[in-house]
C-alpha positions in Angstrom: -28.8 97.1 -165.3 -31.2 96.0 -162.8 -32.0 97.0 -159.1 -33.5 94.7 -156.7 -35.0 94.3 -153.2 -33.9 91.2 -151.6 -35.4 89.9 -148.1 -33.1 88.0 -145.8 -34.1 85.7 -143.0 -32.6 83.3 -140.6 -34.0 81.3 -137.8 -31.5 78.4 -137.2 -28.1 78.6 -135.5 -26.2 81.7 -135.5 -29.0 83.8 -137.4 -27.1 87.1 -136.9 -23.8 85.7 -138.3 -25.7 84.0 -141.4 -27.4 87.5 -142.2 -23.9 89.3 -141.8 -22.1 86.8 -144.2 -24.9 87.0 -146.7 -24.7 90.9 -146.6 -21.0 90.8 -147.0 -21.3 88.5 -149.9 -23.4 91.1 -151.5 -20.7 93.8 -151.0 -20.1 94.2 -154.8 -23.7 95.1 -155.6 -25.0 96.4 -152.2 -26.4 99.9 -152.1 -28.0 99.8 -148.8 -29.1 97.4 -146.0 -31.9 97.9 -143.4 -31.8 97.3 -139.7 -32.5 93.8 -138.4 -36.0 92.9 -137.1 -36.8 89.9 -134.9 -40.1 88.3 -135.8 -42.2 85.2 -135.2 -42.2 82.6 -137.8 -44.8 82.9 -140.6 -46.9 80.0 -142.1 -45.5 77.5 -139.6 -45.4 78.6 -136.0 -43.5 75.4 -134.6 -40.1 76.8 -135.0 -37.6 79.6 -133.7 -38.0 83.4 -134.3 -36.5 84.7 -137.3 -34.0 87.7 -137.8 -35.0 89.6 -140.9 -33.5 92.5 -143.0 -33.8 93.9 -146.5 -31.2 94.9 -149.0 -31.2 97.1 -152.1 -28.8 95.9 -154.6 -27.8 96.9 -158.2 -25.8 95.3 -160.9 -25.4 96.6 -164.5 -25.3 93.1 -165.9 -27.7 91.3 -163.8 -31.0 90.0 -165.3 -33.9 89.0 -162.8 -33.0 85.3 -162.9 -29.3 86.2 -162.0 -30.7 87.7 -158.7 -32.6 84.5 -158.1 -29.3 82.4 -158.8 -27.4 84.8 -156.4 -30.0 84.3 -153.5 -29.8 80.6 -154.0 -26.2 80.7 -153.9 -26.3 82.6 -150.7 -28.7 79.9 -149.1 -26.4 77.0 -150.4 -23.3 78.8 -148.7 -25.4 79.0 -145.4 -26.3 75.3 -145.7 -29.9 75.8 -146.6 -31.8 72.6 -147.1 -35.3 72.8 -148.7 -37.9 70.7 -147.2 -40.9 70.1 -149.6 -42.9 68.7 -146.8 -42.3 72.1 -144.8 -42.4 75.0 -147.2 -42.5 77.5 -144.5 -40.3 75.4 -142.1 -37.0 76.8 -140.3 -34.1 77.9 -142.5 -30.5 78.6 -141.9 -30.9 81.4 -144.5 -33.7 82.5 -146.8 -33.3 85.0 -149.4 -36.1 86.2 -151.7 -36.1 88.4 -154.6 -38.9 90.8 -153.6 -38.8 93.2 -156.6 -36.8 94.3 -159.6 -36.4 97.3 -161.7 -34.7 98.1 -165.1 -32.2 100.7 -165.4 -34.8 103.2 -166.5 -36.8 102.3 -163.2 -39.3 100.2 -165.0 -40.5 97.4 -162.6 -40.1 94.0 -163.9 -43.2 91.6 -163.7 -43.0 87.9 -164.0 -45.5 85.1 -163.6 -42.5 82.4 -164.1 -43.2 79.8 -161.4 -39.3 79.9 -160.6 -39.4 83.7 -160.1 -42.7 85.5 -159.7 -42.1 89.3 -159.6 -42.9 91.1 -157.6 -42.7 88.6 -154.9 -46.5 87.2 -154.5 -46.5 87.6 -150.7 -44.4 90.5 -149.8 -47.4 92.8 -149.4 -48.5 90.5 -146.5 -45.2 90.4 -144.6 -44.5 93.1 -142.2 -40.9 91.4 -141.9 -40.3 92.5 -145.5 -42.2 95.8 -145.6 -41.0 97.5 -142.4 -37.2 96.9 -143.0 -37.7 98.1 -146.6 -39.3 101.3 -145.4 -36.1 101.7 -143.4 -34.0 102.0 -146.6 -36.7 103.5 -149.0 -39.3 105.4 -146.9 -41.2 106.3 -150.0 -40.8 102.9 -151.5 -43.5 101.4 -153.7 -44.2 97.7 -154.3 -44.9 97.4 -158.0 -48.6 96.4 -158.7 -49.6 96.8 -155.0 -48.8 100.4 -153.7 -46.9 102.3 -151.3 -45.1 100.4 -148.6 -46.6 102.4 -145.8 -50.1 102.1 -147.1 -49.5 98.4 -147.3 -48.2 98.1 -143.9 -50.8 100.5 -142.3 -53.9 99.1 -144.0 -53.4 95.4 -144.6 -54.7 93.4 -141.6 -51.9 90.7 -142.0 -49.0 93.1 -142.9 -50.0 95.6 -140.3 -49.7 93.4 -137.2 -46.5 94.8 -135.9 -47.0 93.8 -132.4 -44.6 90.9 -133.0 -42.0 92.9 -135.0 -39.1 93.7 -132.9 -36.3 96.1 -134.2 -32.9 94.9 -133.1 -30.5 97.9 -133.3 -27.9 95.9 -131.3 -27.4 93.9 -134.4 -26.2 96.1 -137.1 -25.6 95.0 -140.7 -23.3 96.9 -142.8 -21.3 96.2 -145.8 -17.5 96.1 -145.5 -17.2 98.8 -148.4 
């Protein structure tokens, strides 16, 4: 069994509808989903704002690569097209595997170029850390530390002035 944290974001079209559809597609493995946050784009400012959320999922038969395959499937279903010239460009849906643990709660580390674990930039992204804290207040990013410490002490991650909670946009499973 593995447990994973997935980060979801959308900044094209029906952003909220795409997040809701992705969460509903995770119903069979979903443990909990965060609230929604609206954030400015990261890495490429010439695009619309994002809606972001984080989901905690578990599957007794999933390997880390299975989580990546599932994320890519969600992106394809939302019409995601990857533009190699704009790696941080706009997305109908972006779903990243942030961290994975085995059934005995051992974190999985990987330097495979297809799936680096934990996600190499998660510690720098308030739009990942803050929603994750919503669902795991004592969460820990393997190899980096407590989520609250990362959010409060890193000058990049800690810039919450642009992170806007959206309680009017609840994400819930259909379970």
